Phi, psi and omega in degrees: 000130182278141179295137178251182178287124181300144179284149178289134178294150178295136178266123181296144177286138177256121180296152179297323180242094184303331183291345179273359183288126178292139181301336181284354181102348180269145182255133175284111183298338180279340183072019185256015179300133179233158176292127183299140180263144176287139180296143180285150177292132179296136180274140177291140179297143181291131181287141178297146182247149176296150184278351180161203181278136185266124167273334177225135177261104179274141169255336179207104183288353180276356183262105165032061180277356174064209180278127184286117180281162185296135176086356181272130180273121181267085176201152172297126191303137179241136177283151176267352178194168175097168181237001176092003179269172179295322180285332183222071185292156171298136182246128181241131177275118187233163171268170177299147177058036180303143176262142181244126177286144179303325179297328177292318178297321178297319178297315180296328180279356177087020182262145177276179178297335180270001178091008179268144178280108186235007179204165178289133179299158183247156168259133182231129178253116179265123188239139169252123185234153180301139180061015179055040180240149182297331179261011178288169180294132179291121183255326180201153182208152180215131180261125176256119182258108181296338180293338182274354177270091188284329181230149178294147179256172177293122189292335186272351182281146177256136183250126176284143180244331185060026181297126178076011182281128175286154186294337180269358180272147176294133183263336181256125179287152174304147183302328183289346179277346178275120180307146185296330183263020180235156175237126180247134174223163177284141179289137179303135184296332182282354176279336194231165174216116177284136176280120182302147184299323182294327177291324178294315182296324181296337180274353183290140166280172180299320180295317180294321179296316178298320180294319180296320179296317180296319179295319179292321177297321177295319180296317179295319179297317180295321178295317179297322178294319178297321179295318179297317179297320179294320178298319179297318179296319180296316180296322180295316179294319179299320179295319178297321180292322180293328183272356186265140176255124180264122180252135179289141176256006181260141173262125179160198184244132178287122182256334183205140176231134180287176180281117180301331181290328180272330182076203183283137176250132183306132176084356180239143177283136178283321177232133176248124179243127178268118184277142179284330183207154176080182179223144181252141176236151177236131180231181178236137177238132179290156183298333180285336178259357184302326185289340183266356182250128181222153174303138182100343179283159181256130173248155179239162180182191182211140176279134183290323181276312183282341183060027181260137175273154181210163167238135182224145179264129179290125180252334184204142174231123182293138177281355184244137179291154179279124181287140175073012180256134176218156181215121176065216187264343190289131178269087182207165177273154180235138184247130177289144172221157181241139177223152182244135173262115185298317178256091188263008181292142178099343178271148180265150177296137179063023178287138176282139181226157169258139184237134177250122181287157180294142178281145176295127181081001175083001182230134181275104177224162177129192180253125182233136179226161175294142184302332183298339183276355185251129175247161177225148180204128179053040176080000180247140180259147182206165174230167170253124180236167179283121180255210181292150177057029176056045177234155184291142176232130177279121187237119175291145182225163172244124183261161180232243185288155175237130182246127176056025176071002185227344181245126187241138177277135173255114185271334182204144176121331178224161178238174179296338183274349183285151173252130182255147179260150172287112196274041180228148182123155187290342182260006181276108178198163182297134180093353180288151177289156183237160169216146182281146178205171179272162177300318181298321180292321181298312183289334180284346181277344188233000000 
C-alpha cells in the first residue's frame, strides 16, 4: 500500500463562552451553568407575642370564660420575656389586681388537663409597669413559684392577687361586680411572693426614677382634683337642701317627730302622720321609667298578705335617688314615690305590695320577656338571640317598664320574630350553636 498524504487531525471545537464549559468536559447547551450556592441557615420560627397588658391570666380560654368584659384579652397568657427558670422567670405584663385562672396555676405547677404532673414547674413574674408597656417603669411585681403548687386546683376558679394595690384602696370588689357564672377566691399566700417596693426602686435607673416620680405626682394631682370636684358637688347639694321647703303630701295628724339633732335613723320613721282616711303606699321607680310617672297618675297593684287589688293615686315623687337600693340586674338609680289608696280598708300596716306603673298611652303594648333572659355588662343590657346560621348573637337592648319585678319591657333591639336564648351556662357565648327547647327543659337544667 502506497503511503498517502496523512489526514489532518480533528480540531476540537472551542465553545463561544469558555466559562460555561463543565469541568467534566461536557458543555451545557443552555449556557446556564451557575456557580453552586451554599444553602442558607434555617431561621427559627418567630415566637408568639402577648397581645397587650393582661387583666386576666388565662390558662385555658375554653373553660367557662363567661361574658368578656371590656379590655380583657381572650388568649392563653403569653410571656413577653424569660424562659421559666428561677434565674430567668417567665415575665407577664399585667394590670393592677390581675386575676389568675386556676388553669394557669395548673400549667405553672406542671400539671396536665387531667391533673397529672407531666412537666417541670415554671417560675412566673407578674409585672405592673408604667403606661402598660413592657419597657415602662416597674411599679409592682409578684413571683409565682410553680414548685409550691403541690396539687392541681380547680381550673375554672379565678384567683385574686391584689398586685399593685395601695393600702388605702379597697381590695374586695362589690359582689355585683363578680359575674354570676364565676367564682373568685384569694390566691394562696404560699404560691406567691410579692417583690418589696424598696427592691423595685433599687433597680431603677435615674431616668426611670424621674419618670416614676412624675407619674406618681400626676396621679396625686388627678386624685386631688377629683376630691375638689366632689366637695363642690356636695356643697352645692347641701345649699339646695338648706334653701328647700319640704311640704307634706299626706292628709292627717302628725303624731311623732324625730330629734332634729340626730336626724334620720335607719329603719325608723322621722315623722309619723296618722291618716284620717285611706292608706298610703311607698314604691320605687327606676330612672328609666321615671319620666312616665307623675303626681296625679294612677298605679295598680296587689297586697301580698291581703291578696287585695287596689288603685292608688301618685302624690309625690322624690327628686333624689334612694341610697343603697337595688333591684334585679338593672344598673340604675331608684326614686321613692308615694301613692294613696282612697279606700284603704282591708290592708295591713307595712304590708308588702306589688305595683304596676301606668302604661304610656294607657294601653299595655310592646315586647315583654322574663328578667332572666336579660344580662348586663358595663352599664349596658343585652340578650342572646338566634342569628345567622343558627348561632347565638349578642344583641344590645333598651329596656322600659318592669311589671311585678319579673317581667321587663324591651323597647329596642329585638322583634316579635326573634328567638331568645336562656343566657346561662358555660357554653353561652356569641357564635355558639343553638338548639330549640321548651321553657320547662331550660329551667330544669339549672
